[in-house]
SEVEX-795059 format. One record per residue: residue number from 1; residue in one letter; x, y, z of N, C-alpha, C in turn. Coordinates in nm, 3 decimals, always signed. Example, Ala and Ser with C-alpha at 12.3 -4.5 7.8 and 13.67 -1.06 7.14 Angstrom:
<recs>
<seq: 1; type: A; n_px: +1.319; n_py: -0.569; n_pz: +0.780; ca_px: +1.230; ca_py: -0.450; ca_pz: +0.780; c_px: +1.320; c_py: -0.330; c_pz: +0.780>
<seq: 2; type: S; n_px: +1.285; n_py: -0.225; n_pz: +0.708; ca_px: +1.367; ca_py: -0.106; ca_pz: +0.714; c_px: +1.290; c_py: +0.003; c_pz: +0.787>
</recs>
This chain:
<recs>
<seq: 1; type: M; n_px: -2.047; n_py: +2.816; n_pz: -2.685; ca_px: -2.019; ca_py: +2.705; ca_pz: -2.595; c_px: -2.009; c_py: +2.755; c_pz: -2.460>
<seq: 2; type: T; n_px: -2.070; n_py: +2.687; n_pz: -2.369; ca_px: -2.083; ca_py: +2.718; ca_pz: -2.228; c_px: -1.968; c_py: +2.648; c_pz: -2.157>
<seq: 3; type: S; n_px: -1.907; n_py: +2.714; n_pz: -2.073; ca_px: -1.808; ca_py: +2.646; ca_pz: -1.976; c_px: -1.861; c_py: +2.633; c_pz: -1.838>
<seq: 4; type: I; n_px: -1.833; n_py: +2.517; n_pz: -1.782; ca_px: -1.883; ca_py: +2.493; ca_pz: -1.645; c_px: -1.778; c_py: +2.531; c_pz: -1.543>
<seq: 5; type: A; n_px: -1.820; n_py: +2.617; n_pz: -1.448; ca_px: -1.723; ca_py: +2.656; ca_pz: -1.348; c_px: -1.681; c_py: +2.542; c_pz: -1.265>
<seq: 6; type: S; n_px: -1.555; n_py: +2.562; n_pz: -1.218; ca_px: -1.501; ca_py: +2.451; ca_pz: -1.124; c_px: -1.568; c_py: +2.472; c_pz: -0.998>
<seq: 7; type: P; n_px: -1.594; n_py: +2.362; n_pz: -0.920; ca_px: -1.656; ca_py: +2.377; ca_pz: -0.793; c_px: -1.565; c_py: +2.428; c_pz: -0.689>
<seq: 8; type: R; n_px: -1.429; n_py: +2.422; n_pz: -0.713; ca_px: -1.339; ca_py: +2.480; ca_pz: -0.632; c_px: -1.322; c_py: +2.631; c_pz: -0.651>
<seq: 9; type: A; n_px: -1.299; n_py: +2.703; n_pz: -0.554; ca_px: -1.271; ca_py: +2.844; ca_pz: -0.579; c_px: -1.136; c_py: +2.855; c_pz: -0.624>
<seq: 10; type: P; n_px: -1.110; n_py: +2.963; n_pz: -0.712; ca_px: -0.973; ca_py: +2.979; ca_pz: -0.754; c_px: -0.871; c_py: +2.995; c_pz: -0.636>
<seq: 11; type: S; n_px: -0.770; n_py: +2.920; n_pz: -0.634; ca_px: -0.687; ca_py: +2.918; ca_pz: -0.530; c_px: -0.559; c_py: +3.006; c_pz: -0.565>
<seq: 12; type: N; n_px: -0.502; n_py: +3.077; n_pz: -0.470; ca_px: -0.369; ca_py: +3.131; ca_pz: -0.491; c_px: -0.257; c_py: +3.031; c_pz: -0.441>
<seq: 13; type: G; n_px: -0.145; n_py: +3.066; n_pz: -0.483; ca_px: -0.036; ca_py: +2.995; ca_pz: -0.447; c_px: -0.009; c_py: +2.972; c_pz: -0.292>
<seq: 14; type: Y; n_px: -0.039; n_py: +3.081; n_pz: -0.212; ca_px: -0.021; ca_py: +3.086; ca_pz: -0.077; c_px: -0.099; c_py: +2.980; c_pz: -0.009>
<seq: 15; type: S; n_px: -0.232; n_py: +2.968; n_pz: -0.041; ca_px: -0.317; ca_py: +2.872; ca_pz: +0.035; c_px: -0.273; c_py: +2.727; c_pz: -0.004>
<seq: 16; type: D; n_px: -0.236; n_py: +2.704; n_pz: -0.130; ca_px: -0.185; ca_py: +2.578; ca_pz: -0.165; c_px: -0.060; c_py: +2.539; c_pz: -0.093>
<seq: 17; type: L; n_px: +0.036; n_py: +2.633; n_pz: -0.078; ca_px: +0.152; ca_py: +2.602; ca_pz: -0.001; c_px: +0.121; c_py: +2.581; c_pz: +0.139>
<seq: 18; type: R; n_px: +0.029; n_py: +2.656; n_pz: +0.198; ca_px: -0.010; ca_py: +2.631; ca_pz: +0.343; c_px: -0.072; c_py: +2.498; c_pz: +0.356>
<seq: 19; type: Q; n_px: -0.162; n_py: +2.450; n_pz: +0.264; ca_px: -0.227; ca_py: +2.320; ca_pz: +0.276; c_px: -0.120; c_py: +2.215; c_pz: +0.263>
<seq: 20; type: Y; n_px: -0.025; n_py: +2.239; n_pz: +0.171; ca_px: +0.083; ca_py: +2.135; ca_pz: +0.146; c_px: +0.166; c_py: +2.112; c_pz: +0.271>
<seq: 21; type: R; n_px: +0.211; n_py: +2.228; n_pz: +0.334; ca_px: +0.288; ca_py: +2.225; ca_pz: +0.458; c_px: +0.205; c_py: +2.153; c_pz: +0.569>
<seq: 22; type: L; n_px: +0.085; n_py: +2.181; n_pz: +0.580; ca_px: -0.007; ca_py: +2.122; ca_pz: +0.689; c_px: -0.010; c_py: +1.968; c_pz: +0.674>
<seq: 23; type: L; n_px: -0.033; n_py: +1.928; n_pz: +0.547; ca_px: -0.035; ca_py: +1.780; ca_pz: +0.521; c_px: +0.102; c_py: +1.721; c_pz: +0.544>
<seq: 24; type: F; n_px: +0.209; n_py: +1.791; n_pz: +0.495; ca_px: +0.337; ca_py: +1.744; ca_pz: +0.512; c_px: +0.377; c_py: +1.719; c_pz: +0.662>
<seq: 25; type: V; n_px: +0.343; n_py: +1.812; n_pz: +0.752; ca_px: +0.370; ca_py: +1.818; ca_pz: +0.890; c_px: +0.292; c_py: +1.701; c_pz: +0.951>
<seq: 26; type: S; n_px: +0.166; n_py: +1.682; n_pz: +0.903; ca_px: +0.077; ca_py: +1.584; ca_pz: +0.964; c_px: +0.113; c_py: +1.435; c_pz: +0.914>
<seq: 27; type: T; n_px: +0.161; n_py: +1.411; n_pz: +0.788; ca_px: +0.204; ca_py: +1.290; ca_pz: +0.747; c_px: +0.345; c_py: +1.252; c_pz: +0.760>
<seq: 28; type: F; n_px: +0.434; n_py: +1.346; n_pz: +0.803; ca_px: +0.577; ca_py: +1.315; ca_pz: +0.805; c_px: +0.602; c_py: +1.205; c_pz: +0.912>
<seq: 29; type: P; n_px: +0.537; n_py: +1.203; n_pz: +1.028; ca_px: +0.567; ca_py: +1.101; ca_pz: +1.127; c_px: +0.530; c_py: +0.964; c_pz: +1.070>
<seq: 30; type: L; n_px: +0.428; n_py: +0.943; n_pz: +0.987; ca_px: +0.401; ca_py: +0.820; ca_pz: +0.935; c_px: +0.507; c_py: +0.769; c_pz: +0.832>
<seq: 31; type: F; n_px: +0.556; n_py: +0.856; n_pz: +0.748; ca_px: +0.671; ca_py: +0.819; ca_pz: +0.656; c_px: +0.799; c_py: +0.790; c_pz: +0.726>
<seq: 32; type: L; n_px: +0.817; n_py: +0.879; n_pz: +0.846; ca_px: +0.942; ca_py: +0.847; ca_pz: +0.916; c_px: +0.931; c_py: +0.707; c_pz: +0.989>
<seq: 33; type: T; n_px: +0.821; n_py: +0.674; n_pz: +1.051; ca_px: +0.801; ca_py: +0.546; ca_pz: +1.097; c_px: +0.824; c_py: +0.429; c_pz: +0.995>
<seq: 34; type: A; n_px: +0.763; n_py: +0.447; n_pz: +0.873; ca_px: +0.777; ca_py: +0.347; ca_pz: +0.768; c_px: +0.920; c_py: +0.336; c_pz: +0.729>
<seq: 35; type: A; n_px: +0.994; n_py: +0.445; n_pz: +0.719; ca_px: +1.140; ca_py: +0.439; ca_pz: +0.673; c_px: +1.219; c_py: +0.376; c_pz: +0.785>
<seq: 36; type: L; n_px: +1.187; n_py: +0.398; n_pz: +0.912; ca_px: +1.264; ca_py: +0.326; ca_pz: +1.024; c_px: +1.226; c_py: +0.171; c_pz: +1.022>
<seq: 37; type: V; n_px: +1.106; n_py: +0.138; n_pz: +0.996; ca_px: +1.077; ca_py: -0.009; ca_pz: +0.996; c_px: +1.147; c_py: -0.078; c_pz: +0.882>
<seq: 38; type: I; n_px: +1.151; n_py: -0.006; n_pz: +0.768; ca_px: +1.230; ca_py: -0.062; ca_pz: +0.643; c_px: +1.375; c_py: -0.079; c_pz: +0.677>
<seq: 39; type: R; n_px: +1.427; n_py: +0.030; n_pz: +0.743; ca_px: +1.569; ca_py: +0.021; ca_pz: +0.779; c_px: +1.600; c_py: -0.090; c_pz: +0.870>
<seq: 40; type: L; n_px: +1.509; n_py: -0.102; n_pz: +0.982; ca_px: +1.532; ca_py: -0.209; ca_pz: +1.072; c_px: +1.513; c_py: -0.354; c_pz: +1.011>
<seq: 41; type: G; n_px: +1.430; n_py: -0.362; n_pz: +0.912; ca_px: +1.412; ca_py: -0.488; ca_pz: +0.845; c_px: +1.535; c_py: -0.516; c_pz: +0.757>
<seq: 42; type: R; n_px: +1.591; n_py: -0.423; n_pz: +0.700; ca_px: +1.718; ca_py: -0.439; ca_pz: +0.623; c_px: +1.829; c_py: -0.482; c_pz: +0.710>
<seq: 43; type: W; n_px: +1.830; n_py: -0.414; n_pz: +0.833; ca_px: +1.951; ca_py: -0.440; ca_pz: +0.922; c_px: +1.937; c_py: -0.580; c_pz: +0.981>
<seq: 44; type: A; n_px: +1.790; n_py: -0.627; n_pz: +1.008; ca_px: +1.794; ca_py: -0.764; ca_pz: +1.061; c_px: +1.789; c_py: -0.872; c_pz: +0.957>
<seq: 45; type: G; n_px: +1.804; n_py: -0.827; n_pz: +0.830; ca_px: +1.817; ca_py: -0.933; ca_pz: +0.721; c_px: +1.681; c_py: -0.974; c_pz: +0.663>
<seq: 46; type: V; n_px: +1.580; n_py: -0.897; n_pz: +0.700; ca_px: +1.442; ca_py: -0.943; ca_pz: +0.644; c_px: +1.421; c_py: -0.893; c_pz: +0.506>
<seq: 47; type: G; n_px: +1.455; n_py: -0.761; n_pz: +0.482; ca_px: +1.431; ca_py: -0.702; ca_pz: +0.354; c_px: +1.548; c_py: -0.701; c_pz: +0.260>
<seq: 48; type: P; n_px: +1.540; n_py: -0.664; n_pz: +0.141; ca_px: +1.648; ca_py: -0.657; ca_pz: +0.038; c_px: +1.754; c_py: -0.561; c_pz: +0.086>
<seq: 49; type: R; n_px: +1.877; n_py: -0.590; n_pz: +0.071; ca_px: +1.993; ca_py: -0.503; ca_pz: +0.098; c_px: +2.016; c_py: -0.421; c_pz: -0.027>
<seq: 50; type: L; n_px: +2.046; n_py: -0.289; n_pz: +0.004; ca_px: +2.083; ca_py: -0.201; ca_pz: -0.110; c_px: +2.221; c_py: -0.187; c_pz: -0.118>
<seq: 51; type: T; n_px: +2.281; n_py: -0.171; n_pz: -0.223; ca_px: +2.418; ca_py: -0.158; ca_pz: -0.246; c_px: +2.452; c_py: -0.005; c_pz: -0.269>
<seq: 52; type: G; n_px: +2.563; n_py: +0.043; n_pz: -0.234; ca_px: +2.592; ca_py: +0.185; ca_pz: -0.263; c_px: +2.565; c_py: +0.255; c_pz: -0.132>
<seq: 53; type: T; n_px: +2.565; n_py: +0.390; n_pz: -0.156; ca_px: +2.536; ca_py: +0.485; ca_pz: -0.039; c_px: +2.379; c_py: +0.498; c_pz: -0.021>
<seq: 54; type: S; n_px: +2.347; n_py: +0.514; n_pz: +0.098; ca_px: +2.207; ca_py: +0.537; ca_pz: +0.122; c_px: +2.184; c_py: +0.676; c_pz: +0.204>
<seq: 55; type: K; n_px: +2.065; n_py: +0.723; n_pz: +0.175; ca_px: +2.031; ca_py: +0.843; ca_pz: +0.236; c_px: +2.019; c_py: +0.836; c_pz: +0.389>
<seq: 56; type: S; n_px: +2.014; n_py: +0.953; n_pz: +0.449; ca_px: +1.988; ca_py: +0.948; ca_pz: +0.602; c_px: +1.833; c_py: +0.912; c_pz: +0.619>
<seq: 57; type: L; n_px: +1.795; n_py: +0.881; n_pz: +0.737; ca_px: +1.663; ca_py: +0.834; ca_pz: +0.761; c_px: +1.567; c_py: +0.956; c_pz: +0.741>
<seq: 58; type: L; n_px: +1.603; n_py: +1.068; n_pz: +0.793; ca_px: +1.513; ca_py: +1.193; ca_pz: +0.770; c_px: +1.495; c_py: +1.227; c_pz: +0.628>
<seq: 59; type: S; n_px: +1.614; n_py: +1.232; n_pz: +0.559; ca_px: +1.609; ca_py: +1.267; ca_pz: +0.416; c_px: +1.515; c_py: +1.166; c_pz: +0.334>
<seq: 60; type: E; n_px: +1.529; n_py: +1.034; n_pz: +0.365; ca_px: +1.445; ca_py: +0.933; ca_pz: +0.298; c_px: +1.298; c_py: +0.956; c_pz: +0.323>
<seq: 61; type: A; n_px: +1.270; n_py: +0.982; n_pz: +0.453; ca_px: +1.129; ca_py: +1.009; ca_pz: +0.492; c_px: +1.071; c_py: +1.135; c_pz: +0.427>
<seq: 62; type: R; n_px: +1.159; n_py: +1.237; n_pz: +0.415; ca_px: +1.118; ca_py: +1.371; ca_pz: +0.359; c_px: +1.087; c_py: +1.351; c_pz: +0.212>
<seq: 63; type: A; n_px: +1.174; n_py: +1.267; n_pz: +0.148; ca_px: +1.161; ca_py: +1.246; ca_pz: -0.004; c_px: +1.034; c_py: +1.166; c_pz: -0.032>
<seq: 64; type: T; n_px: +1.012; n_py: +1.063; n_pz: +0.048; ca_px: +0.889; ca_py: +0.986; ca_pz: +0.030; c_px: +0.765; c_py: +1.055; c_pz: +0.054>
<seq: 65; type: S; n_px: +0.762; n_py: +1.135; n_pz: +0.158; ca_px: +0.642; ca_py: +1.219; ca_pz: +0.196; c_px: +0.618; c_py: +1.325; c_pz: +0.088>
<seq: 66; type: S; n_px: +0.720; n_py: +1.393; n_pz: +0.038; ca_px: +0.709; ca_py: +1.501; ca_pz: -0.059; c_px: +0.646; c_py: +1.441; c_pz: -0.191>
<seq: 67; type: S; n_px: +0.709; n_py: +1.322; n_pz: -0.230; ca_px: +0.661; ca_py: +1.268; ca_pz: -0.354; c_px: +0.522; c_py: +1.208; c_pz: -0.348>
<seq: 68; type: A; n_px: +0.472; n_py: +1.158; n_pz: -0.234; ca_px: +0.347; ca_py: +1.113; ca_pz: -0.216; c_px: +0.242; c_py: +1.228; c_pz: -0.209>
<seq: 69; type: L; n_px: +0.279; n_py: +1.345; n_pz: -0.152; ca_px: +0.187; ca_py: +1.448; ca_pz: -0.138; c_px: +0.174; c_py: +1.533; c_pz: -0.262>
<seq: 70; type: M; n_px: +0.266; n_py: +1.525; n_pz: -0.350; ca_px: +0.251; ca_py: +1.603; ca_pz: -0.474; c_px: +0.123; c_py: +1.552; c_pz: -0.557>
<seq: 71; type: F; n_px: +0.093; n_py: +1.426; n_pz: -0.544; ca_px: -0.021; ca_py: +1.381; ca_pz: -0.620; c_px: -0.150; c_py: +1.430; c_pz: -0.564>
<seq: 72; type: A; n_px: -0.150; n_py: +1.480; n_pz: -0.440; ca_px: -0.276; ca_py: +1.540; ca_pz: -0.385; c_px: -0.299; c_py: +1.682; c_pz: -0.444>
<seq: 73; type: F; n_px: -0.202; n_py: +1.746; n_pz: -0.497; ca_px: -0.218; ca_py: +1.871; ca_pz: -0.553; c_px: -0.209; c_py: +1.880; c_pz: -0.700>
<seq: 74; type: M; n_px: -0.219; n_py: +1.770; n_pz: -0.772; ca_px: -0.216; ca_py: +1.772; ca_pz: -0.911; c_px: -0.360; c_py: +1.801; c_pz: -0.956>
<seq: 75; type: G; n_px: -0.368; n_py: +1.865; n_pz: -1.066; ca_px: -0.507; ca_py: +1.880; ca_pz: -1.128; c_px: -0.555; c_py: +2.013; c_pz: -1.110>
</recs>
């Protein structure tokens, strides 16, 4: 049985980490802006209010950005 080689070169963990950090730094302002707009909407009464404690604006943007970027490195 013949196996077909992957078109991607085998990557080491360092280059994947470097690419992840580059994407994180480039997309973080977008997610920070989105988190700020959502917060302002909740404050103005437009969006749904959350009960309980909420995260800081930066930690909410960091969590959203990290979870979205994980899908880019799956596979």
